[in-house]
N, CA and C atoms of all chains as a GROMACS GRO file, in nm:
protein
  579
    1MET      N    1  -0.496   3.888  -0.826
    1MET     CA    2  -0.358   3.842  -0.833
    1MET      C    3  -0.334   3.732  -0.729
    2SER      N    4  -0.276   3.620  -0.773
    2SER     CA    5  -0.252   3.511  -0.679
    2SER      C    6  -0.143   3.549  -0.579
    3GLU      N    7  -0.136   3.471  -0.472
    3GLU     CA    8  -0.039   3.502  -0.367
    3GLU      C    9   0.105   3.492  -0.418
    4SER      N   10   0.132   3.390  -0.502
    4SER     CA   11   0.269   3.373  -0.553
    4SER      C   12   0.311   3.490  -0.642
    5ARG      N   13   0.213   3.541  -0.720
    5ARG     CA   14   0.244   3.657  -0.805
    5ARG      C   15   0.274   3.780  -0.721
    6ALA      N   16   0.197   3.796  -0.614
    6ALA     CA   17   0.219   3.910  -0.525
    6ALA      C   18   0.357   3.903  -0.460
    7VAL      N   19   0.395   3.781  -0.421
    7VAL     CA   20   0.528   3.762  -0.360
    7VAL      C   21   0.637   3.794  -0.461
    8ALA      N   22   0.618   3.746  -0.586
    8ALA     CA   23   0.718   3.771  -0.692
    8ALA      C   24   0.729   3.920  -0.722
    9ALA      N   25   0.614   3.990  -0.724
    9ALA     CA   26   0.615   4.134  -0.752
    9ALA      C   27   0.688   4.209  -0.640
   10THR      N   28   0.663   4.168  -0.516
   10THR     CA   29   0.732   4.232  -0.403
   10THR      C   30   0.882   4.208  -0.411
   11ARG      N   31   0.920   4.084  -0.450
   11ARG     CA   32   1.062   4.051  -0.459
   11ARG      C   33   1.128   4.133  -0.571
   12ASP      N   34   1.056   4.148  -0.685
   12ASP     CA   35   1.110   4.228  -0.796
   12ASP      C   36   1.128   4.374  -0.755
   13ALA      N   37   1.028   4.427  -0.683
   13ALA     CA   38   1.037   4.567  -0.640
   13ALA      C   39   1.154   4.584  -0.543
   14SER      N   40   1.169   4.489  -0.454
   14SER     CA   41   1.280   4.496  -0.357
   14SER      C   42   1.415   4.489  -0.429
   15ARG      N   43   1.421   4.402  -0.531
   15ARG     CA   44   1.545   4.388  -0.610
   15ARG      C   45   1.578   4.519  -0.683
   16THR      N   46   1.476   4.582  -0.737
   16THR     CA   47   1.496   4.708  -0.810
   16THR      C   48   1.546   4.818  -0.716
   17VAL      N   49   1.480   4.830  -0.600
   17VAL     CA   50   1.520   4.935  -0.505
   17VAL      C   51   1.661   4.909  -0.453
   18THR      N   52   1.690   4.782  -0.421
   18THR     CA   53   1.824   4.749  -0.369
   18THR      C   54   1.931   4.779  -0.473
   19SER      N   55   1.906   4.740  -0.598
   19SER     CA   56   2.008   4.765  -0.702
   19SER      C   57   2.029   4.914  -0.722
   20GLY      N   58   1.920   4.993  -0.716
   20GLY     CA   59   1.932   5.138  -0.731
   20GLY      C   60   2.013   5.199  -0.617
   21LEU      N   61   1.984   5.156  -0.496
   21LEU     CA   62   2.056   5.209  -0.380
   21LEU      C   63   2.204   5.172  -0.386
   22LEU      N   64   2.231   5.045  -0.417
   22LEU     CA   65   2.371   5.001  -0.425
   22LEU      C   66   2.446   5.075  -0.536
   23ALA      N   67   2.376   5.098  -0.649
   23ALA     CA   68   2.439   5.169  -0.761
   23ALA      C   69   2.478   5.311  -0.721
   24TRP      N   70   2.395   5.374  -0.638
   24TRP     CA   71   2.429   5.510  -0.596
   24TRP      C   72   2.540   5.508  -0.489
   25VAL      N   73   2.529   5.415  -0.394
   25VAL     CA   74   2.625   5.412  -0.283
   25VAL      C   75   2.768   5.389  -0.334
   26TRP      N   76   2.784   5.297  -0.428
   26TRP     CA   77   2.918   5.270  -0.481
   26TRP      C   78   2.907   5.242  -0.630
   27PRO      N   79   2.975   5.318  -0.715
   27PRO     CA   80   2.963   5.300  -0.860
   27PRO      C   81   2.985   5.155  -0.904
   28GLY      N   82   2.890   5.102  -0.980
   28GLY     CA   83   2.904   4.967  -1.033
   28GLY      C   84   2.848   4.858  -0.944
   29LEU      N   85   2.823   4.889  -0.817
   29LEU     CA   86   2.778   4.785  -0.723
   29LEU      C   87   2.637   4.735  -0.758
   30GLY      N   88   2.554   4.822  -0.811
   30GLY     CA   89   2.419   4.780  -0.852
   30GLY      C   90   2.424   4.673  -0.959
   31HIS      N   91   2.514   4.690  -1.056
   31HIS     CA   92   2.527   4.590  -1.163
   31HIS      C   93   2.586   4.460  -1.109
   32LEU      N   94   2.680   4.470  -1.016
   32LEU     CA   95   2.736   4.347  -0.956
   32LEU      C   96   2.626   4.271  -0.883
   33TYR      N   97   2.540   4.343  -0.811
   33TYR     CA   98   2.428   4.281  -0.739
   33TYR      C   99   2.334   4.209  -0.836
   34LEU      N  100   2.319   4.266  -0.956
   34LEU     CA  101   2.229   4.206  -1.055
   34LEU      C  102   2.297   4.096  -1.136
   35GLY      N  103   2.423   4.066  -1.106
   35GLY     CA  104   2.494   3.959  -1.176
   35GLY      C  105   2.564   4.004  -1.302
   36ARG      N  106   2.565   4.135  -1.331
   36ARG     CA  107   2.636   4.187  -1.450
   36ARG      C  108   2.778   4.224  -1.406
   37PHE      N  109   2.860   4.120  -1.388
   37PHE     CA  110   2.992   4.142  -1.326
   37PHE      C  111   3.088   4.223  -1.414
   38GLY      N  112   3.097   4.185  -1.541
   38GLY     CA  113   3.189   4.256  -1.631
   38GLY      C  114   3.152   4.403  -1.642
   39LYS      N  115   3.025   4.427  -1.668
   39LYS     CA  116   2.977   4.564  -1.685
   39LYS      C  117   2.998   4.644  -1.556
   40GLY      N  118   2.964   4.582  -1.443
   40GLY     CA  119   2.980   4.649  -1.314
   40GLY      C  120   3.124   4.686  -1.285
   41LEU      N  121   3.216   4.596  -1.314
   41LEU     CA  122   3.357   4.623  -1.285
   41LEU      C  123   3.413   4.734  -1.375
   42VAL      N  124   3.374   4.732  -1.503
   42VAL     CA  125   3.421   4.837  -1.594
   42VAL      C  126   3.368   4.974  -1.549
   43LEU      N  127   3.240   4.979  -1.515
   43LEU     CA  128   3.181   5.106  -1.471
   43LEU      C  129   3.243   5.153  -1.340
   44MET      N  130   3.263   5.059  -1.248
   44MET     CA  131   3.324   5.093  -1.119
   44MET      C  132   3.465   5.150  -1.140
   45GLY      N  133   3.545   5.081  -1.220
   45GLY     CA  134   3.683   5.125  -1.243
   45GLY      C  135   3.689   5.261  -1.309
   46SER      N  136   3.606   5.282  -1.410
   46SER     CA  137   3.611   5.409  -1.484
   46SER      C  138   3.566   5.526  -1.398
   47ILE      N  139   3.455   5.510  -1.328
   47ILE     CA  140   3.401   5.621  -1.250
   47ILE      C  141   3.488   5.651  -1.128
   48LEU      N  142   3.536   5.545  -1.062
   48LEU     CA  143   3.625   5.569  -0.948
   48LEU      C  144   3.756   5.634  -0.992
   49ALA      N  145   3.807   5.592  -1.108
   49ALA     CA  146   3.930   5.653  -1.160
   49ALA      C  147   3.908   5.802  -1.185
   50LEU      N  148   3.795   5.837  -1.248
   50LEU     CA  149   3.765   5.978  -1.272
   50LEU      C  150   3.758   6.055  -1.141
   51PHE      N  151   3.688   5.999  -1.043
   51PHE     CA  152   3.669   6.070  -0.916
   51PHE      C  153   3.802   6.085  -0.840
   52VAL      N  154   3.877   5.975  -0.830
   52VAL     CA  155   4.003   5.980  -0.755
   52VAL      C  156   4.102   6.075  -0.822
   53LEU      N  157   4.110   6.070  -0.955
   53LEU     CA  158   4.199   6.163  -1.025
   53LEU      C  159   4.157   6.307  -0.999
   54GLY      N  160   4.025   6.332  -1.000
   54GLY     CA  161   3.974   6.466  -0.972
   54GLY      C  162   4.013   6.514  -0.833
   55VAL      N  163   4.000   6.425  -0.734
   55VAL     CA  164   4.037   6.462  -0.597
   55VAL      C  165   4.187   6.490  -0.589
   56LEU      N  166   4.266   6.407  -0.656
   56LEU     CA  167   4.411   6.427  -0.654
   56LEU      C  168   4.453   6.553  -0.729
   57MET      N  169   4.364   6.601  -0.817
   57MET     CA  170   4.394   6.726  -0.888
   57MET      C  171   4.335   6.846  -0.814
   58ASP      N  172   4.316   6.830  -0.682
   58ASP     CA  173   4.278   6.941  -0.593
   58ASP      C  174   4.136   6.991  -0.614
   59SER      N  175   4.045   6.902  -0.650
   59SER     CA  176   3.905   6.942  -0.664
   59SER      C  177   3.847   6.984  -0.530
   60ARG      N  178   3.751   7.073  -0.535
   60ARG     CA  179   3.680   7.115  -0.414
   60ARG      C  180   3.558   7.026  -0.397
   61LEU      N  181   3.534   6.979  -0.274
   61LEU     CA  182   3.420   6.890  -0.249
   61LEU      C  183   3.327   6.948  -0.143
   62GLN      N  184   3.323   7.080  -0.134
   62GLN     CA  185   3.240   7.138  -0.028
   62GLN      C  186   3.092   7.136  -0.064
   63LEU      N  187   3.009   7.125   0.040
   63LEU     CA  188   2.864   7.124   0.022
   63LEU      C  189   2.812   7.266   0.004
   64HIS      N  190   2.714   7.280  -0.084
   64HIS     CA  191   2.645   7.409  -0.101
   64HIS      C  192   2.496   7.384  -0.092
   65PRO      N  193   2.442   7.363   0.030
   65PRO     CA  194   2.302   7.324   0.042
   65PRO      C  195   2.202   7.437   0.016
   66GLY      N  196   2.243   7.562   0.030
   66GLY     CA  197   2.149   7.674   0.017
   66GLY      C  198   2.119   7.710  -0.127
   67LEU      N  199   2.015   7.797  -0.144
   67LEU     CA  200   1.976   7.840  -0.278
   67LEU      C  201   2.038   7.975  -0.316
   68GLU      N  202   2.124   8.029  -0.230
   68GLU     CA  203   2.182   8.160  -0.260
   68GLU      C  204   2.279   8.153  -0.379
   69ASP      N  205   2.332   8.034  -0.405
   69ASP     CA  206   2.419   8.014  -0.520
   69ASP      C  207   2.376   7.886  -0.593
   70PRO      N  208   2.274   7.899  -0.681
   70PRO     CA  209   2.214   7.780  -0.743
   70PRO      C  210   2.315   7.696  -0.822
   71LEU      N  211   2.410   7.763  -0.890
   71LEU     CA  212   2.507   7.686  -0.970
   71LEU      C  213   2.598   7.602  -0.880
   72ALA      N  214   2.636   7.659  -0.765
   72ALA     CA  215   2.719   7.584  -0.669
   72ALA      C  216   2.640   7.466  -0.613
   73LEU      N  217   2.509   7.487  -0.592
   73LEU     CA  218   2.423   7.378  -0.544
   73LEU      C  219   2.418   7.264  -0.646
   74LEU      N  220   2.401   7.301  -0.774
   74LEU     CA  221   2.399   7.198  -0.879
   74LEU      C  222   2.532   7.125  -0.888
   75PHE      N  223   2.640   7.202  -0.872
   75PHE     CA  224   2.774   7.142  -0.877
   75PHE      C  225   2.792   7.042  -0.762
   76SER      N  226   2.747   7.080  -0.642
   76SER     CA  227   2.755   6.988  -0.527
   76SER      C  228   2.673   6.863  -0.553
   77ALA      N  229   2.552   6.883  -0.608
   77ALA     CA  230   2.465   6.768  -0.635
   77ALA      C  231   2.531   6.673  -0.735
   78ALA      N  232   2.596   6.732  -0.836
   78ALA     CA  233   2.665   6.648  -0.936
   78ALA      C  234   2.775   6.566  -0.870
   79GLN      N  235   2.853   6.629  -0.786
   79GLN     CA  236   2.962   6.556  -0.718
   79GLN      C  237   2.908   6.448  -0.625
   80MET      N  238   2.797   6.478  -0.557
   80MET     CA  239   2.740   6.380  -0.462
   80MET      C  240   2.683   6.259  -0.533
   81GLY      N  241   2.661   6.270  -0.664
   81GLY     CA  242   2.609   6.156  -0.741
   81GLY      C  243   2.700   6.035  -0.734
   82VAL      N  244   2.825   6.055  -0.700
   82VAL     CA  245   2.919   5.942  -0.697
   82VAL      C  246   2.903   5.857  -0.569
   83GLY      N  247   2.827   5.909  -0.472
   83GLY     CA  248   2.794   5.829  -0.354
   83GLY      C  249   2.900   5.824  -0.246
   84ALA      N  250   2.926   5.704  -0.195
   84ALA     CA  251   3.016   5.688  -0.080
   84ALA      C  252   3.158   5.741  -0.104
   85PRO      N  253   3.215   5.729  -0.223
   85PRO     CA  254   3.349   5.785  -0.242
   85PRO      C  255   3.356   5.935  -0.212
   86TYR      N  256   3.247   6.006  -0.241
   86TYR     CA  257   3.241   6.150  -0.209
   86TYR      C  258   3.250   6.171  -0.058
   87VAL      N  259   3.171   6.091   0.016
   87VAL     CA  260   3.171   6.102   0.163
   87VAL      C  261   3.309   6.065   0.218
   88LEU      N  262   3.365   5.958   0.165
   88LEU     CA  263   3.497   5.913   0.210
   88LEU      C  264   3.603   6.021   0.188
   89ALA      N  265   3.601   6.080   0.069
   89ALA     CA  266   3.701   6.183   0.037
   89ALA      C  267   3.687   6.302   0.132
   90ARG      N  268   3.562   6.338   0.163
   90ARG     CA  269   3.542   6.449   0.258
   90ARG      C  270   3.592   6.411   0.396
   91LEU      N  271   3.562   6.288   0.439
   91LEU     CA  272   3.608   6.243   0.572
   91LEU      C  273   3.760   6.238   0.580
   92LEU      N  274   3.824   6.212   0.467
   92LEU     CA  275   3.970   6.204   0.465
   92LEU      C  276   4.036   6.342   0.453
   93GLY      N  277   3.952   6.447   0.449
   93GLY     CA  278   4.007   6.583   0.452
   93GLY      C  279   4.034   6.645   0.316
   94PHE      N  280   3.971   6.592   0.210
   94PHE     CA  281   3.995   6.648   0.076
   94PHE      C  282   3.888   6.749   0.034
   95GLU      N  283   3.804   6.795   0.130
   95GLU     CA  284   3.688   6.875   0.088
   95GLU      C  285   3.723   7.017   0.042
   96ALA      N  286   3.832   7.073   0.092
   96ALA     CA  287   3.859   7.214   0.063
   96ALA      C  288   3.913   7.237  -0.078
   97GLY      N  289   3.987   7.144  -0.132
   97GLY     CA  290   4.049   7.167  -0.261
   97GLY      C  291   4.160   7.270  -0.250
   98LEU      N  292   4.212   7.312  -0.364
   98LEU     CA  293   4.318   7.412  -0.363
   98LEU      C  294   4.298   7.501  -0.485
   99VAL      N  295   4.235   7.618  -0.459
   99VAL     CA  296   4.197   7.706  -0.570
   99VAL      C  297   4.317   7.751  -0.653
  100LYS      N  298   4.433   7.768  -0.589
  100LYS     CA  299   4.551   7.816  -0.661
  100LYS      C  300   4.619   7.707  -0.744
  101SER      N  301   4.576   7.584  -0.724
  101SER     CA  302   4.639   7.475  -0.798
  101SER      C  303   4.610   7.487  -0.948
  102PRO      N  304   4.708   7.462  -1.034
  102PRO     CA  305   4.684   7.470  -1.178
  102PRO      C  306   4.586   7.365  -1.227
  103THR      N  307   4.567   7.258  -1.150
  103THR     CA  308   4.476   7.153  -1.194
  103THR      C  309   4.339   7.160  -1.125
  104TYR      N  310   4.313   7.269  -1.052
  104TYR     CA  311   4.190   7.282  -0.973
  104TYR      C  312   4.064   7.266  -1.060
  105GLU      N  313   4.059   7.337  -1.172
  105GLU     CA  314   3.939   7.331  -1.257
  105GLU      C  315   3.924   7.193  -1.321
  106TYR      N  316   4.038   7.134  -1.359
  106TYR     CA  317   4.032   6.997  -1.412
  106TYR      C  318   3.975   6.903  -1.306
  107GLY      N  319   4.024   6.917  -1.182
  107GLY     CA  320   3.977   6.832  -1.074
  107GLY      C  321   3.827   6.846  -1.053
  108ASN      N  322   3.778   6.970  -1.055
  108ASN     CA  323   3.634   6.992  -1.040
  108ASN      C  324   3.556   6.924  -1.152
  109THR      N  325   3.606   6.936  -1.273
  109THR     CA  326   3.538   6.874  -1.386
  109THR      C  327   3.536   6.721  -1.371
  110PHE      N  328   3.648   6.664  -1.335
  110PHE     CA  329   3.657   6.518  -1.319
  110PHE      C  330   3.558   6.469  -1.212
  111THR      N  331   3.554   6.534  -1.096
  111THR     CA  332   3.468   6.485  -0.987
  111THR      C  333   3.320   6.505  -1.020
  112ALA      N  334   3.285   6.619  -1.081
  112ALA     CA  335   3.144   6.643  -1.115
  112ALA      C  336   3.097   6.545  -1.223
  113VAL      N  337   3.181   6.522  -1.323
  113VAL     CA  338   3.142   6.429  -1.430
  113VAL      C  339   3.133   6.286  -1.377
  114ALA      N  340   3.220   6.250  -1.283
  114ALA     CA  341   3.211   6.116  -1.222
  114ALA      C  342   3.074   6.099  -1.155
  115GLY      N  343   3.030   6.201  -1.082
  115GLY     CA  344   2.899   6.193  -1.016
  115GLY      C  345   2.785   6.186  -1.116
  116LEU      N  346   2.791   6.267  -1.220
  116LEU     CA  347   2.684   6.266  -1.321
  116LEU      C  348   2.679   6.132  -1.395
  117LEU      N  349   2.796   6.078  -1.426
  117LEU     CA  350   2.799   5.946  -1.493
  117LEU      C  351   2.740   5.838  -1.402
  118ASN      N  352   2.766   5.850  -1.271
  118ASN     CA  353   2.711   5.749  -1.180
  118ASN      C  354   2.559   5.756  -1.173
  119ILE      N  355   2.502   5.874  -1.196
  119ILE     CA  356   2.356   5.883  -1.201
  119ILE      C  357   2.303   5.807  -1.323
  120LEU      N  358   2.374   5.818  -1.436
  120LEU     CA  359   2.335   5.740  -1.554
  120LEU      C  360   2.347   5.590  -1.526
  121VAL      N  361   2.454   5.552  -1.455
  121VAL     CA  362   2.475   5.411  -1.420
  121VAL      C  363   2.362   5.362  -1.329
  122LEU      N  364   2.321   5.447  -1.236
  122LEU     CA  365   2.210   5.413  -1.146
  122LEU      C  366   2.082   5.386  -1.228
  123LEU      N  367   2.052   5.475  -1.323
  123LEU     CA  368   1.932   5.457  -1.405
  123LEU      C  369   1.942   5.329  -1.487
  124ASP      N  370   2.061   5.298  -1.536
  124ASP     CA  371   2.082   5.174  -1.612
  124ASP      C  372   2.059   5.051  -1.523
  125ALA      N  373   2.106   5.059  -1.398
  125ALA     CA  374   2.086   4.947  -1.305
  125ALA      C  375   1.936   4.927  -1.277
  126LEU      N  376   1.862   5.038  -1.263
  126LEU     CA  377   1.718   5.028  -1.240
  126LEU      C  378   1.649   4.964  -1.361
  127ASP      N  379   1.687   5.006  -1.481
  127ASP     CA  380   1.630   4.947  -1.603
  127ASP      C  381   1.661   4.798  -1.612
  128THR      N  382   1.784   4.763  -1.577
  128THR     CA  383   1.825   4.622  -1.582
  128THR      C  384   1.744   4.539  -1.480
  129ALA      N  385   1.726   4.594  -1.360
  129ALA     CA  386   1.651   4.523  -1.256
  129ALA      C  387   1.505   4.503  -1.294
  130ARG      N  388   1.449   4.601  -1.366
  130ARG     CA  389   1.308   4.592  -1.407
  130ARG      C  390   1.289   4.511  -1.534
  131GLY      N  391   1.400   4.470  -1.594
  131GLY     CA  392   1.392   4.389  -1.715
  131GLY      C  393   1.377   4.469  -1.842
  132VAL      N  394   1.390   4.603  -1.833
  132VAL     CA  395   1.382   4.687  -1.954
  132VAL      C  396   1.505   4.664  -2.041
  133LYS      N  397   1.621   4.644  -1.977
  133LYS     CA  398   1.744   4.613  -2.049
  133LYS      C  399   1.789   4.472  -2.009
  134ASN      N  400   1.837   4.399  -2.107
  134ASN     CA  401   1.880   4.262  -2.077
  134ASN      C  402   2.028   4.249  -2.054
  135ARG      N  403   2.108   4.345  -2.105
  135ARG     CA  404   2.253   4.333  -2.094
  135ARG      C  405   2.310   4.442  -2.007
  136MET      N  406   5.002   6.709  -0.990
  136MET     CA  407   4.997   6.595  -1.081
  136MET      C  408   4.918   6.627  -1.207
  137MET      N  409   4.953   6.560  -1.312
  137MET     CA  410   4.884   6.571  -1.441
  137MET      C  411   4.859   6.717  -1.484
  138ARG      N  412   4.968   6.791  -1.500
  138ARG     CA  413   4.953   6.931  -1.541
  138ARG      C  414   4.942   6.947  -1.692
  139SER      N  415   4.963   6.841  -1.764
  139SER     CA  416   4.955   6.851  -1.909
  139SER      C  417   4.809   6.854  -1.953
  140HIS      N  418   4.773   6.956  -2.029
  140HIS     CA  419   4.635   6.966  -2.080
  140HIS      C  420   4.602   6.844  -2.167
  141LEU      N  421   4.698   6.806  -2.251
  141LEU     CA  422   4.672   6.695  -2.344
  141LEU      C  423   4.651   6.563  -2.270
  142VAL      N  424   4.733   6.538  -2.168
  142VAL     CA  425   4.715   6.414  -2.091
  142VAL      C  426   4.580   6.414  -2.020
  143ASN      N  427   4.544   6.528  -1.962
  143ASN     CA  428   4.412   6.539  -1.898
  143ASN      C  429   4.301   6.511  -1.997
  144LEU      N  430   4.313   6.570  -2.115
  144LEU     CA  431   4.211   6.550  -2.218
  144LEU      C  432   4.200   6.403  -2.256
  145VAL      N  433   4.313   6.339  -2.278
  145VAL     CA  434   4.312   6.199  -2.321
  145VAL      C  435   4.256   6.108  -2.212
  146VAL      N  436   4.298   6.129  -2.088
  146VAL     CA  437   4.249   6.045  -1.977
  146VAL      C  438   4.099   6.064  -1.957
  147PHE      N  439   4.056   6.190  -1.955
  147PHE     CA  440   3.914   6.220  -1.937
  147PHE      C  441   3.831   6.157  -2.050
  148SER      N  442   3.876   6.177  -2.172
  148SER     CA  443   3.802   6.125  -2.288
  148SER      C  444   3.794   5.973  -2.284
  149PHE      N  445   3.904   5.909  -2.247
  149PHE     CA  446   3.907   5.763  -2.242
  149PHE      C  447   3.807   5.710  -2.138
  150LEU      N  448   3.809   5.767  -2.018
  150LEU     CA  449   3.722   5.716  -1.911
  150LEU      C  450   3.574   5.743  -1.941
  151VAL      N  451   3.542   5.862  -1.989
  151VAL     CA  452   3.402   5.894  -2.019
  151VAL      C  453   3.352   5.810  -2.137
  152SER      N  454   3.437   5.792  -2.238
  152SER     CA  455   3.398   5.710  -2.354
  152SER      C  456   3.373   5.565  -2.311
  153THR      N  457   3.455   5.516  -2.217
  153THR     CA  458   3.438   5.380  -2.168
  153THR      C  459   3.301   5.363  -2.101
  154VAL      N  460   3.264   5.460  -2.018
  154VAL     CA  461   3.134   5.451  -1.950
  154VAL      C  462   3.020   5.459  -2.052
  155PHE      N  463   3.028   5.554  -2.144
  155PHE     CA  464   2.922   5.567  -2.245
  155PHE      C  465   2.908   5.439  -2.328
  156ALA      N  466   3.022   5.386  -2.371
  156ALA     CA  467   3.018   5.266  -2.454
  156ALA      C  468   2.959   5.148  -2.377
  157THR      N  469   2.994   5.136  -2.249
  157THR     CA  470   2.943   5.026  -2.168
  157THR      C  471   2.792   5.039  -2.146
  158LEU      N  472   2.746   5.162  -2.129
  158LEU     CA  473   2.603   5.182  -2.103
  158LEU      C  474   2.518   5.176  -2.230
  159LEU      N  475   2.573   5.227  -2.339
  159LEU     CA  476   2.488   5.248  -2.457
  159LEU      C  477   2.494   5.136  -2.561
  160ARG      N  478   2.588   5.044  -2.549
  160ARG     CA  479   2.596   4.933  -2.644
  160ARG      C  480   2.593   4.800  -2.571
  161ASP      N  481   2.552   4.694  -2.642
  161ASP     CA  482   2.526   4.567  -2.574
  161ASP      C  483   2.634   4.461  -2.591
  162THR      N  484   2.702   4.460  -2.704
  162THR     CA  485   2.803   4.357  -2.725
  162THR      C  486   2.943   4.418  -2.714
  163THR      N  487   3.041   4.331  -2.688
  163THR     CA  488   3.179   4.379  -2.673
  163THR      C  489   3.227   4.449  -2.799
  164ARG      N  490   3.198   4.390  -2.914
  164ARG     CA  491   3.241   4.450  -3.041
  164ARG      C  492   3.180   4.589  -3.060
  165GLU      N  493   3.049   4.598  -3.035
  165GLU     CA  494   2.982   4.728  -3.050
  165GLU      C  495   3.038   4.831  -2.951
  166ARG      N  496   3.069   4.783  -2.830
  166ARG     CA  497   3.123   4.875  -2.728
  166ARG      C  498   3.260   4.927  -2.769
  167LEU      N  499   3.344   4.839  -2.821
  167LEU     CA  500   3.477   4.882  -2.863
  167LEU      C  501   3.467   4.986  -2.975
  168LYS      N  502   3.379   4.957  -3.070
  168LYS     CA  503   3.363   5.046  -3.185
  168LYS      C  504   3.309   5.183  -3.140
  169PHE      N  505   3.204   5.179  -3.058
  169PHE     CA  506   3.144   5.305  -3.011
  169PHE      C  507   3.241   5.382  -2.921
  170GLY      N  508   3.312   5.308  -2.834
  170GLY     CA  509   3.408   5.372  -2.744
  170GLY      C  510   3.518   5.442  -2.821
  171ALA      N  511   3.570   5.375  -2.923
  171ALA     CA  512   3.676   5.436  -3.005
  171ALA      C  513   3.624   5.560  -3.077
  172TYR      N  514   3.502   5.551  -3.128
  172TYR     CA  515   3.441   5.664  -3.198
  172TYR      C  516   3.421   5.783  -3.103
  173ALA      N  517   3.367   5.755  -2.984
  173ALA     CA  518   3.341   5.862  -2.887
  173ALA      C  519   3.474   5.925  -2.840
  174PHE      N  520   3.574   5.840  -2.817
  174PHE     CA  521   3.705   5.890  -2.774
  174PHE      C  522   3.763   5.984  -2.880
  175ALA      N  523   3.759   5.939  -3.005
  175ALA     CA  524   3.813   6.022  -3.114
  175ALA      C  525   3.735   6.152  -3.125
  176ALA      N  526   3.604   6.144  -3.109
  176ALA     CA  527   3.522   6.266  -3.119
  176ALA      C  528   3.556   6.365  -3.008
  177PHE      N  529   3.574   6.313  -2.886
  177PHE     CA  530   3.611   6.400  -2.774
  177PHE      C  531   3.744   6.472  -2.802
  178VAL      N  532   3.844   6.392  -2.837
  178VAL     CA  533   3.979   6.448  -2.852
  178VAL      C  534   3.987   6.543  -2.972
  179LEU      N  535   3.935   6.497  -3.086
  179LEU     CA  536   3.946   6.579  -3.207
  179LEU      C  537   3.866   6.708  -3.195
  180SER      N  538   3.744   6.700  -3.141
  180SER     CA  539   3.662   6.821  -3.130
  180SER      C  540   3.729   6.922  -3.036
  181THR      N  541   3.791   6.873  -2.929
  181THR     CA  542   3.860   6.964  -2.837
  181THR      C  543   3.978   7.031  -2.905
  182LEU      N  544   4.055   6.952  -2.983
  182LEU     CA  545   4.170   7.011  -3.053
  182LEU      C  546   4.125   7.114  -3.156
  183VAL      N  547   4.017   7.084  -3.228
  183VAL     CA  548   3.966   7.178  -3.328
  183VAL      C  549   3.919   7.306  -3.261
  184ILE      N  550   3.843   7.292  -3.152
  184ILE     CA  551   3.794   7.412  -3.081
  184ILE      C  552   3.913   7.491  -3.024
  185GLY      N  553   4.016   7.418  -2.978
  185GLY     CA  554   4.137   7.485  -2.928
  185GLY      C  555   4.204   7.567  -3.037
  186TRP      N  556   4.212   7.510  -3.156
  186TRP     CA  557   4.273   7.582  -3.269
  186TRP      C  558   4.190   7.705  -3.305
  187ILE      N  559   4.058   7.688  -3.310
  187ILE     CA  560   3.970   7.799  -3.350
  187ILE      C  561   3.979   7.915  -3.249
  188THR      N  562   3.983   7.878  -3.120
  188THR     CA  563   3.982   7.984  -3.017
  188THR      C  564   4.123   8.037  -2.986
  189ASN      N  565   4.224   7.978  -3.044
  189ASN     CA  566   4.362   8.018  -3.014
  189ASN      C  567   4.391   8.168  -3.035
  190PRO      N  568   4.339   8.232  -3.145
  190PRO     CA  569   4.373   8.374  -3.166
  190PRO      C  570   4.308   8.468  -3.066
  191PHE      N  571   4.202   8.422  -2.997
  191PHE     CA  572   4.130   8.513  -2.908
  191PHE      C  573   4.203   8.526  -2.774
  192PRO      N  574   4.211   8.650  -2.725
  192PRO     CA  575   4.277   8.668  -2.594
  192PRO      C  576   4.188   8.615  -2.482
  193ARG      N  577   4.249   8.594  -2.365
  193ARG     CA  578   4.173   8.543  -2.250
  193ARG      C  579   4.074   8.646  -2.200
   0.00000   0.00000   0.00000
């Protein structure tokens, strides 16, 4: 492999990793980095709207790192998929939720689905960076 | 906020359909068509399941 090809391959790998990281850190940011502005903004708006509405509906954002409750661990992992907004919401004091709230379960669903959708967005950003998807 | 089940259903369906349509289709026209289809499927299937499960106690 020539030196220029090696440099190009390194640059492509760096671009892929950066887009993946950005996509996880903030929904839609990976696509914006790749120049897919319209797609990135739509994804960012939709996922952030889902997450913020979930938090406002008293969703619980507590961490469950142990294996004593595997379903709670999976639920935490799903919520963490949304990246920095999850951390921000916890720092702002929204981690406890409100179990007695009538919208508590809706809030949990909204925040978990926002995280899961962002994982799909992350995979799409990786495919776009690698040239598997063109749009 | 948002205590209405129907409003929650509609908002959730709209946002999730938007993400699916954006990820799974390539052109604006295809995205609009797929998004509308997915939205209708979400809302209608939930209403049908709600009707079916209505006679059963909690």
